C-alpha positions in Angstrom: 137.1 28.0 204.3 138.1 31.0 206.3 141.3 32.2 204.7 141.8 33.8 201.3 144.2 31.0 200.3 141.7 28.3 201.0 139.1 30.1 199.0 141.5 30.3 196.1 142.2 26.6 196.3 138.5 25.9 196.4 137.8 28.1 193.4 140.6 26.3 191.4 139.1 22.9 192.2 135.6 24.0 191.6 136.6 25.3 188.1 138.3 22.0 187.4 135.2 20.1 188.4 132.9 22.2 186.3 135.1 21.8 183.2 135.5 18.1 183.7 131.8 17.4 184.1 130.4 19.5 181.4 129.9 16.7 178.9 129.1 13.8 181.4 125.7 12.4 182.4 123.8 13.4 185.5 124.5 9.8 186.9 128.2 10.3 186.4 128.1 13.6 188.1 126.3 12.0 191.0 129.0 9.3 191.2 131.7 12.0 191.4 129.8 13.9 194.0 129.5 10.8 196.2 133.2 10.0 195.8 134.2 13.5 196.8 132.0 13.3 199.8 133.6 9.9 200.6 137.0 11.6 200.5 135.7 14.2 202.9 134.6 11.3 205.2 138.1 9.9 205.0 139.6 13.2 205.9 137.2 13.6 208.8 138.2 10.2 210.2 142.0 10.6 209.6 143.4 13.8 211.2 147.0 12.7 210.4 146.1 12.5 206.7 144.6 16.0 206.9 147.8 17.4 208.4 150.0 15.6 205.8 147.9 17.0 202.9 148.1 20.6 204.2 151.7 20.5 205.4 153.1 23.9 204.2 156.6 22.4 204.2 155.7 20.0 201.5 155.6 21.2 197.8 152.1 21.3 196.2 153.0 18.5 193.8 154.1 16.3 196.6 150.9 16.8 198.5 148.8 16.1 195.4 151.0 13.1 194.6 150.4 11.7 198.1 146.6 11.9 197.6 146.8 10.3 194.2 148.9 7.4 195.6 146.2 6.7 198.2 143.2 6.6 195.9 144.6 5.6 192.5 142.4 3.0 190.9 139.7 3.4 193.6 138.0 6.6 192.4 136.9 8.1 189.0 139.6 10.1 187.3 137.5 13.2 187.5 137.3 12.8 191.3 141.0 12.2 191.7 142.0 15.2 189.5 139.5 17.5 191.2 140.5 16.7 194.8 144.2 16.6 193.8 143.8 20.2 192.6 142.2 21.1 195.9 145.0 19.4 197.9 147.7 21.2 195.8 146.3 24.5 197.1 147.2 26.2 200.3 145.2 25.9 203.5 145.6 27.8 206.8 144.6 24.8 208.9 143.9 21.1 208.2 140.2 21.6 209.1 139.9 24.1 206.2 140.8 21.3 203.7 138.0 19.1 205.2 135.5 21.9 205.0 136.5 22.7 201.4 136.3 19.0 200.3 132.9 18.6 201.9 131.6 21.8 200.3 133.0 20.7 196.9 131.2 17.4 197.3 127.9 19.2 198.1 128.4 21.5 195.1 129.0 18.5 192.9 125.8 16.8 194.2 123.8 20.0 193.5 125.3 20.2 190.0 124.2 16.6 189.4 120.7 17.3 190.6 120.5 20.4 188.4 121.6 18.3 185.4 118.9 15.9 186.2 116.3 18.7 186.5 115.4 17.9 190.1 117.1 20.7 192.0 113.8 22.3 193.1 112.5 18.9 194.4 115.7 18.4 196.4 115.4 21.9 197.9 111.8 21.2 199.0 112.5 17.7 200.3 115.4 18.9 202.4 113.2 21.6 204.0 110.2 19.2 204.5 112.5 16.7 206.3 113.8 19.5 208.5 110.2 20.2 209.5 109.5 16.5 210.2 112.6 16.4 212.5 111.8 19.6 214.3 108.3 18.3 214.9 109.5 15.2 216.7 111.7 15.8 219.7 112.7 12.2 219.9 113.8 12.1 216.2 115.6 15.4 216.6 117.6 14.2 219.6 118.5 10.9 218.0 119.7 12.5 214.7 121.6 15.3 216.5 123.3 13.1 219.1 127.1 13.1 218.2 127.6 10.2 220.6 125.3 7.9 218.7 127.1 5.8 216.0 126.9 7.5 212.6 126.0 4.3 211.0 122.9 3.9 213.2 121.7 7.5 212.4 122.3 7.0 208.7 120.3 3.7 208.8 117.5 5.5 210.5 117.4 8.2 207.8 117.5 5.7 205.1 114.6 3.8 206.6 112.6 7.0 206.8 113.5 8.4 203.4 114.6 5.7 200.9 112.2 5.5 198.0 110.4 8.6 199.2 112.9 11.4 198.2 115.4 12.0 195.5 118.8 10.2 195.8 120.5 13.6 196.1 118.3 14.6 199.0 119.1 11.4 200.9 122.9 11.9 200.3 122.7 15.6 201.5 120.8 14.6 204.6 123.6 12.2 205.3 126.1 15.1 204.9 124.0 17.0 207.4 124.3 14.1 209.9 128.1 14.5 209.7 127.7 18.1 210.8 128.3 20.0 207.5 130.9 22.7 208.0 131.0 22.0 211.7 127.4 22.9 212.3 124.7 21.0 214.2 122.4 18.7 212.3 119.6 21.3 212.2 121.7 24.1 211.0 123.5 21.9 208.5 120.2 21.0 207.0 119.1 24.7 206.8 122.5 25.6 205.2 122.0 22.9 202.6 118.5 24.2 201.8 120.0 27.6 201.3 122.9 26.3 199.1 120.4 24.4 196.9 118.3 27.6 196.5 121.4 29.6 195.7 122.2 27.1 192.9 118.8 28.1 191.5 119.8 31.8 192.0 117.2 32.2 194.7 117.1 33.5 198.3 115.4 31.5 200.9 112.6 33.1 203.0 111.5 31.2 206.1 107.9 32.1 206.7 105.9 31.3 209.8 102.1 31.7 209.8 99.2 30.5 212.0 97.4 29.0 209.1 98.3 28.1 205.4 98.5 31.0 203.0 96.5 30.9 199.8 98.3 30.6 196.5 97.6 34.3 195.7 98.9 35.4 199.1 102.1 33.4 198.7 102.7 34.9 195.3 102.2 38.4 196.6 104.7 37.8 199.4 107.2 36.2 197.1 107.0 39.1 194.6 107.4 41.7 197.4 110.5 39.9 198.8 112.0 39.5 195.3 111.6 43.2 194.8 113.3 43.9 198.2 116.2 41.5 197.6 116.7 41.8 193.9 116.4 38.1 193.1 113.7 35.4 193.1 112.8 34.1 196.5 112.0 30.5 197.5 109.3 30.5 200.3 109.7 27.9 203.0 106.4 28.0 204.9 105.9 26.7 208.4 102.4 26.6 209.8 102.4 27.2 213.6 99.1 28.0 215.3 101.0 29.3 218.3 101.8 32.6 216.5 98.0 33.2 216.6 98.1 35.4 213.4 100.2 37.6 211.2 103.4 36.6 209.4 107.0 36.2 210.4 109.7 36.2 207.6 113.4 35.5 208.0 115.8 36.0 205.1 119.4 35.4 206.1 120.0 37.6 209.2 117.0 39.8 208.4 113.8 39.1 210.5 110.5 40.7 210.0 108.1 39.5 212.7 104.6 40.8 212.3 102.9 37.9 214.2 100.3 38.6 216.9 102.4 36.5 219.3 105.4 38.8 218.8 103.2 41.9 219.4 101.8 40.4 222.6 105.3 39.6 223.9 106.3 43.1 223.2 103.3 44.4 225.1 104.1 42.2 228.1 107.7 43.5 228.1 106.4 47.1 228.0 104.0 46.6 230.9 106.7 44.8 232.9 109.0 47.8 232.9 
């Protein structure tokens, strides 16, 4: 959603979704989220449809009507009205419509998880699965391979996670497999972790240490970062003995690397000059 017009269209659809789902159950919200993500899948597979739905020469009502004619009776009314509102907006490129629909589906899934009271669990499960993937080169290559059939990668993820994580977590991992926002699988997963934390009004801090931090040390670090960033911080801790000692913390584009490994590398570079 690069342009101001696409952001405006997204905001209108998001407001429509929020108003329409205020009084519905968490299960109904999850159904709407899944349907919006299914529409995103359709748009991804059908570039001609993307172009037709973003054609600036067609009136907004015409574009929305085209979408309604395609899905009438197949999707929930909330889903149809929300996506029709999105389609009626203006987009600079067809790909912006795809990105906006996908993001709207993710937001709907997070709203459903929040209504169910499991948003913190989803955030943690997404991060933990990312750690599992990064710890297995074979799994990472398999899940990141765009040449591998999507159905095979989805089946692999379902075999690994079904019954072990929240339904919202599994659905969001599947979104990451599609390359959320045009990103790689790894970066898609990280972005989804961050969006989940943002829904809880938290920053994400990726922390790397040589050995596990104690509960008191974690709390001190979280309090210090919250003071720095002006909001609560969700710590995502990765234990990596290779850093030897110290702590590395990344929040957004900010990196604070106080590990012994980093200091040794700096010393090597200094002696090499």
